[in-house]
N, C-alpha and C positions, 0 to 999 in steps of 0.2 A: 345449895349444893351448886360447886361448879360445873359449867359443860364440860361432857367429854371430847375426847378428840373428834370424834366420829361428829359429834355435833358442830364442834367448832369449822369442821371441813363442810359439812353442808352447808353453813350458814354463808363462809367464805363463795362456795360455789353459785350460792343464792346473788349475791352481792356482784359477782363477776357477769351473770346471766341478766342481770339488770342493767349492767354497764354496757350490754348489748355485745358480750364479749364470749366465744367459744373456744374451749379448749380441742388440743389435736395432739396426736401421739404418731410422729413420722421416723421411717427408720430411713436416715439420709447421712451420705457421704460425707468426708470431712470436708470438700470442696463446695457441697452444698449449704453445709452448714454454716460454713465461713459468707456465703451467698444469703444465708438467710437473714443472720445476724446482721449485716450489712443493711438490710431492709431495716430490720427491728432497729437499728441504732440510726436510722435514716440518712444514710449513705445511698444517694441514689447513682444507678451505672453511669458510666461515660459512655454515651451514645457516640459521640466524635472518635473515642478509642474503637469503640469496638467497629465501627463504620471502617478506620482504617485499616486494622487488621484484617477485616472483611475484604477489602478492596487488594491488600498486600495479599492474601490468599488467592484471590482472583488472578492479579499480575502472575504469581507465580505458578499456579495451573495452567495458565495462558503460555509463559514460556515453558513449560515443561512438555506442553503439545507441539509447540513448535518443533521442540529437540525431537521428540519424539517421531513427530514425521520425516524429520532429517534422516534419523537413523533407520528408518523404515526404508528411505530411497536408497542409502547407502547399503544397507544388506540387501535388498533387489539387487541391484548393479554388481554388488559382490558376488553373488550367485550366480548372475549372466556371464561375468567374467571368468569365474572360476569352470563354468560348463567350456566358454571359448576356450580356455588354457588347456583343458583336458583335451580337446579335440586337437589343439594344435600340435600337444606333447604326444597324441596318439601318432599324429601324423612322422613327428620327428622320430620317435621310437621306430617306426616301420622303416626310416630312410638311413638310420644310424647302421656303420660298418663296426667290425671288430675294432678297428684303430679309430679312435676318436678323433675328429677334424680340429684344426685350430681355426680359432677366429679372430677380428677383431675384440679389444676390448673396449666395452662401451659403458660409458659411465651417464649413469640417468642423470638428468637433472631435476634437480631438489624443488621442493613446494611449486610444482608445476600447475599445480590446480590453483593456490595462491595467485600465479603471476597471470594467470588466464581472467580469474575472477576481477584481478586490480587492473585489467587491461579493459574489460570490458565495463568495469565502474569509474575510469578516469576517461573524460571527453578530451577533444583537440588543445581546447586551451587549458587543460592541466587541474580542471574543477570536478568535482563529482557531478556525471550528468542527471540531467532530472529524472523524475518518476518514468515519464513516457520515452525518455531516451534508455533508461534502463532494461524496461520492458522490450525494446527495440533489439537490445544486446541481446538478451536471454532469448530472444527468436533466433536470432541468428547463429546463436550460438550451435540449435537443432539443427539448422541448416549446414554446419560445419562437420557437425558431429556424423550428419548420415554421408558428407564426402568423403571424410576419412573411412566410415566403413564400406563404402562402396569401394575405395581405393583398395583397402585391406582385401575385399570379398573377391575383387578380379586378380590380386596377386595371389590369393589362397587357390584361384582356377588356374593360373599359368604354372604355378609350383605342382598341381597334379597333371596338366597334363605335361610337363616336362618331363616329370618322372614315372609316365606311364599309367597313372592311376584314373585318369579322365579322359577323353577324348573332345575334339573340338568338332562341334556339329553345325549343320545350317539349316534353319526352319524350311520346310519344304522341299527338301533332298534328303535322299537318302544315305548321302554320301556323308564320311566322316574323317577325322585324323588324328590317329594316336600313333603313338612311339611302344616301340616291343622293348626295347632300353633307354634308359635316361640320359636326356640330353643337358644333366645338369652334374656335376660332381656333389660328392657329399659336402663338400666345405661351401660348395655355391646353394647348397639346398638350406643347408642349415642357416647361412646368412640371410637370407629371403625367410626361414621361418622366423628367423630372430625378429625381422623388420615387422614380418605380420605380428608379432607379438609387441614390439614398440608402437605401433599402429593402433593397437588395442588399445594399451595403456594410456596414450595421447587422446582417443577417443572417450574413454570414460573419465579422463581429466576435465576435457570439454564439456562433458554433461554435467558434472558435479560444478563445474563453475557456473553453468548457466544456472543449475538449482540454485547456488548460493546467490547469483544476480536476482534472479525472479524473487526470491525471498526478500531481498533488499530492495528491490520496486515495491512488494506489499509493505514493508515496513515503512517507507517514503512516503508511498503514496496515503496512508491513513496520518502519518506525521503531516504532511500537506493540508489534508482535509481538514484536520483538527485547527490548523492554523487559520484556513480559511473561515472556519467557524468561528473561531476565537476574533478575526478582523471583522467578519461581519457583526457581530454582535456589540465589539466595538462603536463601529460607525452606525450602527442604529441607533445605540445609548447617546453618543455624542452627538449626535444630527439627524438622523433621519426616521426616526422613531415620533419626533415632534414636529414634522413638518405637514402640514397642509396640501392642498392640491396645489395652491398658488406657490408655495413655500418649494416644492417639487420642480415646479415648472422656473423658478430661479434660479434653482440650483443648477437645473440642465441647462439655464441660458448661459449663467456666468462659466460654468464649465467650457461649453463652445467657445464661447467669447465673441469673436469678430473672425472665428474661422467659419468656412463653410464649404465643407467638403462634397464634392459631385457624386450623386447615386449613394446618400445617406438619409439615414430618418430624420436628421435634423434641417437639410435641405429640404426635404420635401413638406415639413412642416412651416419652415418660413415661406416656400410656396405656396401653401395652402393660406397662410395669410393674409399673404399679397394678393388673393383673390385669382391665381393662376390656375388653369384649367388642367387636370390629367388624370392619369389611370393611379393616384393614389391609394394605397390605404388607407383606413380611418385612423382619423385624427387622434385616437385615443391608443389605437394598435400601434402606430410611431411611436408618441410619447412614451408610451409603457417600454417599447424596444431601448429607445435611448437613454430614459431614466437607467435602465437596467445595463447600460453599455458603459456609462458613467459611473455609477457605482462600481460596477465591477474593477474598475480602472484603479478607483481608488483603493479599493479593499488588494488588489494586487499589488498594487503599490508598499501597502503597509505590510503584505504577505512578506515581498521581499527582504524589505528591513527586521520582520520577524527571524528569516531565514538565517541571518547572522549571528541570532541571539540578542541582540541589542532590543530589547523591548521597549526602554527609554526612547530609542529613537524612532519606532513605530508611535509611539503615544504624542510625541512632539508633533510630528509631521500630521499628525490627525488632528491634534489642537490648532496648527496654524492654518489647516484646512478649513476649519470651522470658524476661527478668528477672521479669515478674508471674507468667509461667507456671510458674516453677522455684520460687516464693517459697513458702514452706510454709504459708503461709495457703490457698494457692490448694489445695491437697491436704488441708487439714484443712475446705475449707468444700465440696470436690466430690469427695473421695476417696470418702466413701461410694457416692454416686450413680453415679460412674465406674465402679467396683467393681462395682456391680448391673448395670448395662449391659454392662458386660464379661462377665460370667456369662450373660446373656440371650443375647448375640452368638454365645458358644463355643456354649451348649446349643442353639441353633437349629444350627449349624452341623454340630454330631454327629448331630443328629437328620437332617438332611438328607443326610449320609454316609451314614448306616443305610440308609435306603430307597432309596439310588441303588444 
C-alpha cells in the first residue's frame, strides 16, 4: 500500500529536522513579510542607505529644534510686547478726550529687523564678520536694546509727570513736584505716547536681530570648527603623522628659515643651542609650543582657502608645503640644525627620566 498523507508529512518533517531546519509560524505585516522575503532571497539590507536616512532624520530634527527655539523666543518677546502695549494703551485712553487729536502720519520702516541683522553681520570691508565678530555684535545689540529701553522708560516717566499722574521726587528729601493740571496738550501727549510705542518696536527689532546674529554666530563657529578639524586631518595625513622627532625639528627649522624674532620660542631654542645661559623654559616645552605654532599657521592657511569653497586650492597648498619640505634642498639647508636640536631634546628627555 502507498503512504498516507500524514505519513508523507511526517517523513518530510523528519528530513527537514535532519537538515537542521525548524518550522516557524508568524503573523507579520506586509512590510515585515517583504523584509523577511528579502532575507530569504539573499538580498542584504543596504547599511549605507540606512545610515544616510538616519543622518537625514537627525539633521531634520536638529533643524526643527532650532526653529522651535526661535519660535519660543519670538513668542516670549511677543507676550512682553503685548503687555507693554496694553499699558501704553491704558495710559493713552486715560488721556484721550471727546475730540480725537490729529497727529503726524508715521510710516513704519519695513524689514527693520532684517536691516539691523544685516548691519551686524557685515563688517567695514563689506564681508561677513568672523564668528568672534558676530558674537561681539550680538552682545552689543543687548547694550543698544537696554539703552532704547532706558530712553523709553524716561519718556514714559516724563509723560506721567507732565500729565499729573506722577510726581518728581528727590531721594533723602520730603519734597516732591507735581502738576494738578496737565502741562501737555492732548495731541502732545498722544505724540509722545506714539514715540514710546515706536521705541518699543525698535527695541524689539534690535533684540530679535541680536538673537538672529547669535544664531548665525553659533552656525559659523560650528562650520569653522569642522573646517579646522578637516584641515588638521589633512595635514596630519599628508605630513605630520609620518614625522619622527627629527622630522618635526626639520619642519620647525624650515618653517622659521633665517628669521629669528626676539622673545619667541624659536629664539630661546637657538640661544640654548648656542650655549647661552638664561631663565629659559625647558627645551622640550619650547619645542612643543613652536611646533604647535607652526602647525597652527599651516592649518589656518588651509582653512582660509577652504572658507572660499575652493577645496582644491587648499589641497594644492598643502601639497606644495609637503613638496618643499621633502625637497633635498631643505635637508641640505636645515638638516644640521635639525640634528642638533633633536640631540638637545633627546638629551634633556634622558636627563629628566634619570632624575625621576
